[in-house]
C-alpha angles and dihedrals in degrees: 000000000000126000096265094058095052097044116097093197115048114200123198112249119209115248092240090052091054089051091050098045090094089052097052118147126195091256091051091050092053091052091051091049092052091049092052091048090056090049091050092049090051090050092050090051090051090051091052091050091047091050091050091048090048093052090047090050091049091049091050090047090054091048092049090047091053091048090049091051090049093049091045092052092045090049091051090051091050091048090050091051090046091051090052091048092047091050091048092048091048090051091048091049090049092050090046091052091049091048091048090050091049092048091048090053091046090049091051090048092049091047089051091050091047090051090050090051090050092049091051088053096239090305091154090064096051092099088064101034100037112023088173088071108050125132097288142125112273135183117222112203109195146086117309118204136167093231119108096232129138115263130186128226119197115214131185108216123217108206119205112213117188116227118201123210117282095033140102140196116220123188120198127203092234125049093216090063091054090048091051092050091051092049091055088051098178119063130180108217128188106227099171129088132205125031102327099073096142093059097059106050112130134181118235129183125231117213135171121258111239118198135180111230126189114253100174132014132185122194126188110215127200128184117228119232095204104036134077134186116230117201139162094059114169120253102231100145091256116152114254093241092055093047091049091051091052092048092050091049092049097047093043091069118091091211087066090051093258139114142194109333117223102184140346133182143160115259115239116271092358139091092230126108127214112215125189127196129207096225130056120245098035093092093049092053092051093046089052090056091052095195137035135188108249115198118215132153094000091306136092124229127190111237126187125236118205135173117271110234124190123197140197125201107241101173136017128180121193133197127197115246134180122219109244098205104025127084129189115226116198137178096048109158123218097252104130133023119278099265095047092047091051091050092048092051093047092048092050097049095043092065113098090204087069095046094265136121144182111335117221099185139351130193121188129190116195121223115279093033137085134209142177123230119208117216119203130190111288104233096163 
């Protein structure tokens, strides 16, 4: 092997040096050795610097690796929290959608019910607005024909008006007095008695009484095929239970044109009896007769048999109306007892010097209590 094949580091040799290798002298060799020593020293210094740079790079790599692991772990934690938040938000959105759907269905149901109430013409409120037309037994006294003509039925409404505690209704004989009291609005009333008058003066407010009155009413009538209305019963001082037993016994016999009786009862506020049979046809036969002889106490009395007609209110129209002679007083404190307060109010509003006049009626409700006033038709 020559020198080039065994050398790990091959240094470039100047051309002139190659030409002079054959002419080397000992001095020249020493110079070359020194030069190569310097080159070797420079190489060793470069190796040290490269090793230092390598170690620094490895240290930085380890630091960056640790930072990467930290950021990766932190990112995973954030992603886990985000997944929980997303799941919670999705659940909240789902619940909100269900609630919105439920509210939409409830709204539709309420709108449907409201529409039904409107179509019935506020029939559900008749018990409050028109207590003369509840679900009750009624006797219609008039001409019955088979013709489909339009008939009229005159009704006298009884309006229920709620009175809260600390208020009063006062009715004057003259409408102009009520109008004057409402125009003044605020009134200072002495509610005390005895010597300390100045300590019990209170201020009450006068307001009009607004009512809803029926303007048009439609009733659908249907004739019962098993019921009859018995009227013209004698007044003999017989208890109602006894009279009902005798009627049931009489109309249960086929020889009297009757049959098995299902129910019978007196109609409210009348002397008529509603009687129901089990079988069809019995009621029609008795109605065709019109009258029968009813034996009681060794005598016979002619009683009348009429069809039993039931009715449903199909339409009701109301109109607002203001009471001409009645005023609502509010803000009355509970200073005196009920009777003294009523007397004090009546005395105050009877005085013409205070804008009042002759009082026809006065109703007072103390604080903590409630009442209902009933308005009838003013025929005076």
